[in-house]
C-alpha positions in Angstrom: 0.0 -0.1 0.0 1.5 3.5 -0.9 2.4 5.3 2.1 2.6 9.2 2.4 6.2 10.7 2.4 7.6 12.4 5.3 7.0 16.1 5.2 6.3 18.2 2.2 6.8 16.9 -1.5 10.1 18.0 -3.2 9.2 19.8 -6.5 5.5 19.8 -5.9 4.0 16.5 -7.3 4.7 13.0 -6.4 5.9 12.1 -9.9 8.3 15.1 -9.8 9.5 14.0 -6.5 10.1 10.4 -7.6 12.1 11.5 -10.6 14.2 13.9 -8.7 15.1 11.3 -6.2 15.9 8.7 -8.9 18.1 11.3 -10.6 19.9 12.2 -7.3 20.5 8.6 -6.6 21.9 8.0 -10.2 24.3 10.9 -9.7 25.3 9.6 -6.2 26.2 6.2 -7.6 27.9 7.7 -10.5 30.1 10.1 -8.8 30.2 8.7 -5.2 29.2 12.1 -3.7 27.1 15.1 -4.7 26.3 18.5 -3.3 22.6 19.3 -2.9 20.2 21.0 -0.5 19.8 19.6 3.0 16.2 18.8 2.4 16.9 16.7 -0.7 20.0 15.0 0.9 17.8 13.9 4.0 15.2 12.5 1.6 17.8 10.9 -0.7 19.5 9.0 2.0 17.0 6.3 3.0 16.1 6.0 -0.8 19.8 5.4 -1.7 20.4 3.0 1.1 17.5 0.9 0.3 18.9 0.6 -3.4 22.3 -0.3 -2.0 20.6 -3.0 0.2 19.0 -4.5 -3.0 22.4 -4.5 -4.6 23.9 -6.3 -1.8 21.5 -9.2 -2.3 22.3 -9.3 -6.1 19.6 -11.3 -7.3 17.7 -10.9 -10.5 14.6 -9.9 -8.8 16.6 -7.2 -6.8 18.2 -5.9 -10.1 14.7 -5.5 -11.6 13.4 -3.6 -8.6 16.4 -1.1 -8.8 15.9 -0.8 -12.6 12.4 0.5 -11.8 14.0 3.5 -10.2 17.4 3.8 -11.8 16.9 3.8 -15.5 20.6 3.8 -16.5 21.8 0.3 -17.0 25.5 1.2 -16.7 24.8 2.8 -13.2 22.8 -0.3 -12.2 25.8 -2.4 -13.2 28.2 -0.4 -11.1 25.7 -0.5 -8.2 25.5 -4.3 -8.3 29.1 -5.0 -9.3 31.1 -2.5 -7.2 29.0 -0.6 -4.5 26.8 -3.6 -3.3 29.8 -5.9 -2.8 31.8 -3.1 -1.2 29.2 -2.7 1.5 28.6 -6.6 1.9 29.9 -6.6 5.4 28.2 -3.4 6.5 24.6 -3.4 8.0 23.2 0.0 6.9 24.8 3.4 7.1 26.1 3.4 3.6 25.9 7.2 3.1 26.9 10.3 5.2 25.6 13.8 5.1 27.9 16.7 5.7 26.5 20.3 6.1 28.2 22.9 4.0 27.8 26.6 3.6 24.5 28.1 2.4 24.1 28.5 -1.3 25.0 31.9 -2.8 22.0 33.5 -4.2 19.1 32.1 -2.2 20.9 31.2 1.0 19.5 27.6 1.0 21.1 25.3 3.4 23.5 23.0 1.4 25.0 19.6 2.2 27.2 17.0 0.7 25.9 13.5 0.7 28.6 10.7 -0.1 29.0 7.1 0.1 31.0 5.9 3.1 34.4 4.4 2.3 36.3 1.9 4.2 37.5 2.7 7.7 40.0 5.5 7.5 43.3 5.5 9.5 42.2 8.2 11.7 39.2 6.3 12.8 41.3 3.2 13.6 43.7 5.3 15.6 40.9 7.0 17.5 39.5 3.4 18.2 42.8 2.3 19.3 43.3 5.4 21.6 39.9 4.8 23.1 40.6 1.2 23.8 43.9 1.9 25.5 42.3 4.6 27.6 39.5 2.3 28.8 42.0 -0.5 29.6 44.1 2.1 31.7 40.9 3.3 33.5 40.0 -0.2 34.3 43.5 -1.0 35.6 43.3 2.3 37.7 40.0 1.3 39.2 41.2 -2.2 39.9 44.3 -1.0 41.8 42.6 1.2 44.3 40.2 -1.7 45.1 43.1 -3.9 45.7 44.7 -1.3 47.9 41.4 -0.9 49.9 41.1 -4.6 50.4 44.7 -4.7 51.7 43.9 -1.9 54.0 40.8 -3.5 55.2 42.7 -6.6 56.0 45.4 -4.7 57.9 42.7 -2.9 59.9 40.9 -6.2 60.7 44.4 -7.6 61.9 44.9 -4.5 64.2 41.4 -4.9 65.7 42.1 -8.6 66.3 45.5 -7.7 68.0 43.7 -5.1 70.1 40.9 -7.4 71.1 43.6 -10.1 72.1 45.5 -7.6 74.1 42.2 -6.4 76.0 41.5 -10.1 76.8 45.0 -10.6 78.1 44.5 -7.5 80.5 41.3 -8.8 81.7 
């Protein structure tokens, strides 16, 4: 059953919005990144991610589903041969939206939407730094607990010695 879109239509009519999203998705898969308005980028993201999910499956039925939206056979081939297998190990989050400066002329909020590439060296370094910091923090938390346990044991021995001394006096 057809469901209404979120928010106002892009371009006025349903058919124009459908054509616009198909053209934006085609450009995204062809170039890897495109600059557009924030509203169009936010609408394009789930649309493109569903197409990539179809490409990951790679069946003939999925190819035909994608061909309903993307009419360029070369782009569909790129989507199924390169982009789909590239994201085979990734569960969603295939695109990223980066806000940029407003457009000159009408001051429309602009954004760059791009396909996410493999993990960068900086993200791996950040992950390694966070892991090392969490291990160090866990070690610091464990060390005071050990010291507190030793102090408690020493205090118990002192109390026992005092109790024995009191009994000896009595």
